Each structure stands twice: as C-alpha cells, then as structure tokens.
N, C-alpha and C positions, 0 to 999 in steps of 0.2 A: 445314270443315277448319280446324284450329287453326293460328295463325300462330306461327312460331318465329323467334327472332332468329338471324341468321347468327353462327356461331362464328368467333372470330378465330384465324388460324393460329398455331400454336406453332412457333418456330424449331426445326429438327431438332437443332441443337447442344445444346438444353436437354433433349431427350428422351434418356434413357440407352439405349444399345445400339440406337438407331434408325439405319437406314441413311440416308445423306444423299441428297437427291433427285437430285443429279447423278450419283451412282454406283449408283442403283437399276437393276439390269438389267431390261430389259423382256422379256416372253416372246418366243420365236422369235429371239432374238439381235439384235433391232433396236436402234437407238440408244436410250439412256436417255431416258425421258420427263421433261421439265422441267415442273413444275406451273405453271399460270398464277398470276399474282399475286392475282387475285380469287377463285380457287378455294380450297376447303378442303384444305390440304396436310397436316393432321394425320391420321394413321391412326386408325381407330376403335380404342378401347381394349377389349381383351377383358376379361371379368370376372376372370380369374386374374392379369392384369397391370395391376392398378389403379395409377394414379399416386398418389404420396403427396401429402398436403396440404403446401403450401409451409411453413406454420408448423410442422408436425411435422418436416419435413425440416430446417428451421433449428434447431429444438430438439435434434434428434439430432446435428447438426454441433456445436452448442455443447457438448453433453455429451462428444462425442469430443475437442473442443478442450480442455476442462477435464481430461480424463483424460491427454491428451498433455502438458499443462502440468504436471500433478502428477508424471508420470514424469520429465519434464525436471528439475524441481526436486529430486526425489529423487536422480537421477543427479548433478546438480551438487553436492548436499550430500555425496554419497559421494566424489566426486572431490576436493572441498575437504578432507575428513577424511583421505583417503589422502595428499594432498600435505602436509598439516600433519604427519602422522606421519613422512613421509620427511624433512622438514626437522628435526623433533625428533630423529629417529634420527641424522641427521648431526651435530647439536649434541652429543648424548650420547656418540657413539662416535669423535669426531675431536678431536685436540688441535690440529692445524694445519689450519684451514679452507681456507686459500689453497693449501696444498700446496707452498709455496715456502720454508718455513723462517722466515717473518717472524713467526709466532706472533701472529696477530690475536687480539683478545680473544674469549673464549668465555664465554657466559652460565652462571651457576651453575645456574639453573633454565631449561630450554628454554621453558617456558610464558611466561616474561617477554617473550619476543619478541612474543607476541600480546597479552598482557595489559598490559604496561607500555609497550613500544615502539610498539604499535599497528600492527604489520606484518600483512599478509595473505599466505597461502601462495602465491597466484597470482603475486606479484611476484618470486618466486625461481625461476620456471620460464621457459624460453625457448619459442618458438613450437612447437618440436618436442616439448615436454613434458619435457625434460631438466632436472634440478635444477642450478642454477648456484651452486656453493659460494662463488664470489667475491662474488656479490650478497648472499648471507647474511652473509659476513664484513664487507662494506661497510656493510650495514644495522646490524649490531651495533656496529661501530666508530663510526658516526655517532650512534647512539642512546645510547651509553654514555659519550660525552665528558663530559657533566655528571653522569652517574650511574655512577661507577666501581665502586660497591659491588655492582652487578649482575653483574660479571664475576669469573671465577676466573683465577688465574694459568695461562697456557698456554705459558709459555716452557720452556726446558730445565730439567730437575731438577738442582739443585745441592745436594750434601749439606750438611747444617747443620754449622757449626763449633762447637767446644766452647770458649767464652770462658774458662772456669776453667783448662783445660789450656794455653790460649794465654798466659794471664797468668803462670802459675807455671812455664812452660817445660817442661812434660811433653811426651811424644811426641804428635804430632798424632793425632787420632782416626782420620783417614783419611789414608792415605799419598798423597802427590802422584802424579799419573799419570806413569808412566815411571820412578819412583824405584827400584822393585825389579822384578825379572823372575825367571823360573824359572832362567835361566842364572846369575844372581848367587846364587840360593839353593842351587844344586847345586855351586858351587865350593868 
C-alpha cells in the first residue's frame, strides 16, 4: 500500500462559496458537526469545480486591477477636462467674476490661467463640485499683479471723448446723461 502524506486543511474562508463548518447543517436536524483539528476539513474537490492555481488567480486580479486603474485615470481626465471647460466658459462669458460690481481683472485669453499662471481646475471647485467664481477671481488678481498685460479691462464701458471737439468748443459728441429728455424735445 502506498504511503500518502496527510493534506493540510484549507481554511473555509479561503474557499469561495464553501459553507463554514459551524453552520453546516447535519442530516436529521442534529447540531452541526464541528470538525476536529487533526482531521481533514477540506471537502473533496469535484472535477467540474477545480480550484484555481494561486498564481493564476493573482495574475487575474492584477489584470483586473490594471483595468480598473485605467478606467479611473480615464474618468479623472474627463472630469479635469470638463472642469477646465467650465472655468474657461466662466472667463469668456462673464465681465464681473465676483458678481458684486468690483470688476475683478479678467484674462484676455482664458488659457493663460493654466499656461501662464499655473492654476489647476480642481482648485476652483468646492467639495460639492460647484464652481467658485470668487476663487477664480482671486487667483487671477493674485497672478496678474506683476503681469497686467494678461488682463483686459472689465470695468464699466465709458464712451470715448472727442478731444478735437473739446478743444475747439464744438458740441459734445455724446450728450451728458440727463441733459435732454423726451419731455424737453416735445415742448
């Protein structure tokens, strides 16, 4: 008779979909049988339910991890691109970033925020994902102190004067506000 080496028991927690020994019901409704520590507690593996090789299982998990990391990086890139577009849209379509009439400086090119000032889109969003226009205005104001040529005038529009007419005493090109009204014209 050939001699065989005793198999070491495999913990039930490592066997997928294996019932735990304490909860294994015994026939006839008796109390569950608890295996002895010296006995072989691993069930015999049927040919259709072969256990995977640990190295193959680890390789499979590594491939899954790489796929998930690639998806995560793709989604992070898409989020950064979307946030960058939101900030650039705000810069292009808003004259008053703060919304309080102070007319903070606005960049001539919205791309200068990333290329010249070195900002990142994530710094302009709060924890909830909302765009903070005040943070954008503060970053532009701080970054353009030494580089005013990056900004465009964002203040109120004042009509230009005509210095030639002012010197020679001609009528002003633009009438002062409130000087004439429809009531005065109809009298």
